[in-house]
ChimeraX commands (.cxc) that place a marker at each C-alpha (Angstrom):
marker #1 position -6.94,-24.15,70.30 radius 0.5
marker #1 position -5.36,-20.75,70.18 radius 0.5
marker #1 position -2.14,-21.81,71.99 radius 0.5
marker #1 position -1.67,-24.68,69.49 radius 0.5
marker #1 position -2.12,-22.25,66.59 radius 0.5
marker #1 position 0.54,-19.99,68.10 radius 0.5
marker #1 position 2.86,-22.97,68.64 radius 0.5
marker #1 position 2.41,-23.99,65.01 radius 0.5
marker #1 position 2.94,-20.42,63.83 radius 0.5
marker #1 position 6.03,-20.19,66.03 radius 0.5
marker #1 position 7.47,-23.36,64.51 radius 0.5
marker #1 position 6.90,-22.04,60.98 radius 0.5
marker #1 position 8.53,-18.72,61.86 radius 0.5
marker #1 position 11.42,-20.59,63.49 radius 0.5
marker #1 position 11.92,-22.75,60.40 radius 0.5
marker #1 position 11.79,-19.73,58.07 radius 0.5
marker #1 position 14.24,-17.78,60.25 radius 0.5
marker #1 position 16.51,-20.85,60.39 radius 0.5
marker #1 position 16.44,-21.23,56.60 radius 0.5
marker #1 position 17.21,-17.54,56.10 radius 0.5
marker #1 position 20.08,-17.71,58.59 radius 0.5
marker #1 position 21.42,-20.82,56.83 radius 0.5
marker #1 position 21.18,-19.14,53.41 radius 0.5
marker #1 position 22.99,-16.03,54.64 radius 0.5
marker #1 position 25.69,-18.10,56.35 radius 0.5
marker #1 position 26.17,-20.29,53.27 radius 0.5
marker #1 position 26.48,-17.23,51.00 radius 0.5
marker #1 position 28.94,-15.53,53.39 radius 0.5
marker #1 position 31.15,-18.64,53.57 radius 0.5
marker #1 position 31.12,-18.98,49.78 radius 0.5
marker #1 position 32.15,-15.34,49.37 radius 0.5
marker #1 position 34.89,-15.39,52.00 radius 0.5
marker #1 position 36.45,-18.70,51.03 radius 0.5
marker #1 position 36.14,-18.78,47.25 radius 0.5
marker #1 position 39.47,-18.62,45.45 radius 0.5
marker #1 position 40.49,-15.23,44.13 radius 0.5
marker #1 position 40.38,-15.89,40.40 radius 0.5
marker #1 position 41.93,-12.58,39.49 radius 0.5
marker #1 position 44.93,-13.29,41.73 radius 0.5
marker #1 position 45.25,-16.81,40.28 radius 0.5
marker #1 position 45.30,-15.46,36.73 radius 0.5
marker #1 position 47.88,-12.83,37.63 radius 0.5
marker #1 position 50.06,-15.48,39.28 radius 0.5
marker #1 position 49.79,-17.71,36.19 radius 0.5
marker #1 position 51.02,-14.80,34.07 radius 0.5
marker #1 position 53.87,-14.11,36.50 radius 0.5
marker #1 position 55.00,-17.74,36.42 radius 0.5
marker #1 position 54.84,-17.88,32.63 radius 0.5
marker #1 position 56.75,-14.61,32.34 radius 0.5
marker #1 position 59.53,-16.03,34.51 radius 0.5
marker #1 position 60.08,-18.66,31.80 radius 0.5
marker #1 position 59.79,-16.25,28.85 radius 0.5
marker #1 position 60.93,-15.89,26.22 radius 0.5
marker #1 position 60.05,-19.43,25.17 radius 0.5
marker #1 position 60.69,-20.76,21.70 radius 0.5
marker #1 position 57.40,-22.41,20.66 radius 0.5
marker #1 position 58.64,-23.63,17.28 radius 0.5
marker #1 position 60.93,-22.41,14.52 radius 0.5
marker #1 position 58.49,-19.60,13.63 radius 0.5
marker #1 position 57.03,-18.45,16.95 radius 0.5
marker #1 position 58.37,-17.26,20.31 radius 0.5
marker #1 position 56.24,-16.61,23.41 radius 0.5
marker #1 position 57.41,-13.30,24.85 radius 0.5
marker #1 position 55.01,-12.73,27.74 radius 0.5
marker #1 position 51.57,-13.25,29.23 radius 0.5
marker #1 position 49.12,-11.06,31.11 radius 0.5
marker #1 position 45.67,-11.18,32.61 radius 0.5
marker #1 position 42.81,-8.72,32.64 radius 0.5
marker #1 position 40.51,-9.00,35.64 radius 0.5
marker #1 position 38.70,-12.31,35.85 radius 0.5
marker #1 position 37.76,-12.53,32.19 radius 0.5
marker #1 position 40.83,-12.51,29.95 radius 0.5
marker #1 position 44.25,-14.13,29.69 radius 0.5
marker #1 position 46.63,-12.84,27.01 radius 0.5
marker #1 position 49.67,-14.36,25.36 radius 0.5
marker #1 position 52.12,-12.17,23.42 radius 0.5
marker #1 position 54.12,-13.80,20.65 radius 0.5
marker #1 position 56.76,-12.81,18.12 radius 0.5
marker #1 position 56.66,-14.26,14.63 radius 0.5
marker #1 position 60.35,-14.83,14.06 radius 0.5
marker #1 position 61.69,-13.82,10.64 radius 0.5
marker #1 position 58.19,-12.87,9.46 radius 0.5
marker #1 position 57.17,-9.37,8.46 radius 0.5
marker #1 position 53.64,-8.23,9.21 radius 0.5
marker #1 position 52.97,-7.92,5.47 radius 0.5
marker #1 position 53.58,-11.69,5.16 radius 0.5
marker #1 position 50.92,-12.62,7.73 radius 0.5
marker #1 position 47.87,-14.17,6.06 radius 0.5
marker #1 position 44.86,-13.77,8.32 radius 0.5
marker #1 position 42.82,-16.30,6.30 radius 0.5
marker #1 position 45.50,-18.95,6.85 radius 0.5
marker #1 position 45.62,-18.15,10.57 radius 0.5
marker #1 position 41.84,-18.46,10.88 radius 0.5
marker #1 position 41.80,-21.68,8.87 radius 0.5
marker #1 position 44.70,-23.52,10.52 radius 0.5
marker #1 position 45.98,-21.88,13.69 radius 0.5
marker #1 position 42.73,-20.79,15.35 radius 0.5
marker #1 position 41.12,-24.28,15.24 radius 0.5
marker #1 position 44.28,-25.74,16.80 radius 0.5
marker #1 position 44.18,-23.15,19.59 radius 0.5
marker #1 position 40.51,-23.89,20.26 radius 0.5
marker #1 position 41.17,-27.63,20.37 radius 0.5
marker #1 position 44.11,-27.09,22.73 radius 0.5
marker #1 position 41.96,-25.04,25.11 radius 0.5
marker #1 position 39.21,-27.69,24.99 radius 0.5
marker #1 position 41.50,-30.58,25.83 radius 0.5
marker #1 position 44.65,-29.48,27.66 radius 0.5
marker #1 position 44.42,-30.41,31.37 radius 0.5
marker #1 position 46.40,-27.32,32.45 radius 0.5
marker #1 position 43.74,-25.07,30.91 radius 0.5
marker #1 position 40.84,-26.59,32.86 radius 0.5
marker #1 position 40.70,-23.65,35.27 radius 0.5
marker #1 position 40.26,-21.32,32.30 radius 0.5
marker #1 position 37.47,-23.49,30.88 radius 0.5
marker #1 position 35.78,-23.75,34.28 radius 0.5
marker #1 position 35.77,-19.96,34.70 radius 0.5
marker #1 position 34.89,-19.01,31.10 radius 0.5
marker #1 position 38.11,-17.11,30.49 radius 0.5
marker #1 position 38.64,-15.56,27.06 radius 0.5
marker #1 position 42.06,-16.50,25.76 radius 0.5
marker #1 position 43.76,-13.88,23.60 radius 0.5
marker #1 position 46.77,-14.49,21.41 radius 0.5
marker #1 position 48.55,-11.39,20.10 radius 0.5
marker #1 position 51.21,-11.76,17.44 radius 0.5
marker #1 position 53.94,-9.28,16.56 radius 0.5
marker #1 position 56.26,-9.47,13.59 radius 0.5
marker #1 position 60.06,-9.62,13.57 radius 0.5
marker #1 position 60.18,-5.81,13.87 radius 0.5
marker #1 position 57.87,-5.67,16.89 radius 0.5
marker #1 position 54.94,-4.44,14.79 radius 0.5
marker #1 position 51.50,-5.78,15.67 radius 0.5
marker #1 position 50.60,-8.41,13.07 radius 0.5
marker #1 position 47.35,-10.09,14.18 radius 0.5
marker #1 position 45.34,-11.32,17.13 radius 0.5
marker #1 position 43.20,-14.35,17.82 radius 0.5
marker #1 position 40.56,-14.26,20.52 radius 0.5
marker #1 position 39.10,-17.55,21.73 radius 0.5
marker #1 position 35.94,-16.96,23.72 radius 0.5
marker #1 position 34.17,-19.54,25.92 radius 0.5
marker #1 position 31.46,-20.07,23.31 radius 0.5
marker #1 position 34.17,-21.25,20.88 radius 0.5
marker #1 position 35.91,-23.71,23.20 radius 0.5
marker #1 position 32.75,-24.96,24.87 radius 0.5
marker #1 position 30.98,-25.79,21.62 radius 0.5
marker #1 position 30.97,-29.42,20.51 radius 0.5
marker link #1:1,2 radius 0.2
marker link #1:2,3 radius 0.2
marker link #1:3,4 radius 0.2
marker link #1:4,5 radius 0.2
marker link #1:5,6 radius 0.2
marker link #1:6,7 radius 0.2
marker link #1:7,8 radius 0.2
marker link #1:8,9 radius 0.2
marker link #1:9,10 radius 0.2
marker link #1:10,11 radius 0.2
marker link #1:11,12 radius 0.2
marker link #1:12,13 radius 0.2
marker link #1:13,14 radius 0.2
marker link #1:14,15 radius 0.2
marker link #1:15,16 radius 0.2
marker link #1:16,17 radius 0.2
marker link #1:17,18 radius 0.2
marker link #1:18,19 radius 0.2
marker link #1:19,20 radius 0.2
marker link #1:20,21 radius 0.2
marker link #1:21,22 radius 0.2
marker link #1:22,23 radius 0.2
marker link #1:23,24 radius 0.2
marker link #1:24,25 radius 0.2
marker link #1:25,26 radius 0.2
marker link #1:26,27 radius 0.2
marker link #1:27,28 radius 0.2
marker link #1:28,29 radius 0.2
marker link #1:29,30 radius 0.2
marker link #1:30,31 radius 0.2
marker link #1:31,32 radius 0.2
marker link #1:32,33 radius 0.2
marker link #1:33,34 radius 0.2
marker link #1:34,35 radius 0.2
marker link #1:35,36 radius 0.2
marker link #1:36,37 radius 0.2
marker link #1:37,38 radius 0.2
marker link #1:38,39 radius 0.2
marker link #1:39,40 radius 0.2
marker link #1:40,41 radius 0.2
marker link #1:41,42 radius 0.2
marker link #1:42,43 radius 0.2
marker link #1:43,44 radius 0.2
marker link #1:44,45 radius 0.2
marker link #1:45,46 radius 0.2
marker link #1:46,47 radius 0.2
marker link #1:47,48 radius 0.2
marker link #1:48,49 radius 0.2
marker link #1:49,50 radius 0.2
marker link #1:50,51 radius 0.2
marker link #1:51,52 radius 0.2
marker link #1:52,53 radius 0.2
marker link #1:53,54 radius 0.2
marker link #1:54,55 radius 0.2
marker link #1:55,56 radius 0.2
marker link #1:56,57 radius 0.2
marker link #1:57,58 radius 0.2
marker link #1:58,59 radius 0.2
marker link #1:59,60 radius 0.2
marker link #1:60,61 radius 0.2
marker link #1:61,62 radius 0.2
marker link #1:62,63 radius 0.2
marker link #1:63,64 radius 0.2
marker link #1:64,65 radius 0.2
marker link #1:65,66 radius 0.2
marker link #1:66,67 radius 0.2
marker link #1:67,68 radius 0.2
marker link #1:68,69 radius 0.2
marker link #1:69,70 radius 0.2
marker link #1:70,71 radius 0.2
marker link #1:71,72 radius 0.2
marker link #1:72,73 radius 0.2
marker link #1:73,74 radius 0.2
marker link #1:74,75 radius 0.2
marker link #1:75,76 radius 0.2
marker link #1:76,77 radius 0.2
marker link #1:77,78 radius 0.2
marker link #1:78,79 radius 0.2
marker link #1:79,80 radius 0.2
marker link #1:80,81 radius 0.2
marker link #1:81,82 radius 0.2
marker link #1:82,83 radius 0.2
marker link #1:83,84 radius 0.2
marker link #1:84,85 radius 0.2
marker link #1:85,86 radius 0.2
marker link #1:86,87 radius 0.2
marker link #1:87,88 radius 0.2
marker link #1:88,89 radius 0.2
marker link #1:89,90 radius 0.2
marker link #1:90,91 radius 0.2
marker link #1:91,92 radius 0.2
marker link #1:92,93 radius 0.2
marker link #1:93,94 radius 0.2
marker link #1:94,95 radius 0.2
marker link #1:95,96 radius 0.2
marker link #1:96,97 radius 0.2
marker link #1:97,98 radius 0.2
marker link #1:98,99 radius 0.2
marker link #1:99,100 radius 0.2
marker link #1:100,101 radius 0.2
marker link #1:101,102 radius 0.2
marker link #1:102,103 radius 0.2
marker link #1:103,104 radius 0.2
marker link #1:104,105 radius 0.2
marker link #1:105,106 radius 0.2
marker link #1:106,107 radius 0.2
marker link #1:107,108 radius 0.2
marker link #1:108,109 radius 0.2
marker link #1:109,110 radius 0.2
marker link #1:110,111 radius 0.2
marker link #1:111,112 radius 0.2
marker link #1:112,113 radius 0.2
marker link #1:113,114 radius 0.2
marker link #1:114,115 radius 0.2
marker link #1:115,116 radius 0.2
marker link #1:116,117 radius 0.2
marker link #1:117,118 radius 0.2
marker link #1:118,119 radius 0.2
marker link #1:119,120 radius 0.2
marker link #1:120,121 radius 0.2
marker link #1:121,122 radius 0.2
marker link #1:122,123 radius 0.2
marker link #1:123,124 radius 0.2
marker link #1:124,125 radius 0.2
marker link #1:125,126 radius 0.2
marker link #1:126,127 radius 0.2
marker link #1:127,128 radius 0.2
marker link #1:128,129 radius 0.2
marker link #1:129,130 radius 0.2
marker link #1:130,131 radius 0.2
marker link #1:131,132 radius 0.2
marker link #1:132,133 radius 0.2
marker link #1:133,134 radius 0.2
marker link #1:134,135 radius 0.2
marker link #1:135,136 radius 0.2
marker link #1:136,137 radius 0.2
marker link #1:137,138 radius 0.2
marker link #1:138,139 radius 0.2
marker link #1:139,140 radius 0.2
marker link #1:140,141 radius 0.2
marker link #1:141,142 radius 0.2
marker link #1:142,143 radius 0.2
marker link #1:143,144 radius 0.2
marker link #1:144,145 radius 0.2
view
């Protein structure tokens, strides 16, 4: 009886060791082969900056983009022919911010940002280069129904 007990115990130990080895191997592969999100965000900013400045519409120009680690992507805009004193934050929050949120929710090119819970930041400067306002769209805003 004792040899069978040892055989059974040996099988259990073998299975446990095998599962642990599998778990460690799986984790190691995931860590070594996962895409470098920070590098991808930086590259996205570089590619966008190669195209800048971009006229968005008659009032807004995209000047540049940047990333911060694996959590934030920033767009820098100029409000053409608008002084910072003319910027109405209530109007921005009522009309522009909902459009930005909807764009992030639905635009296919922004899927990677949605998938990785990236906060999108939009910083606006007036015609004189003075900071006018900023809009931050966090994952909880664009992932809500």
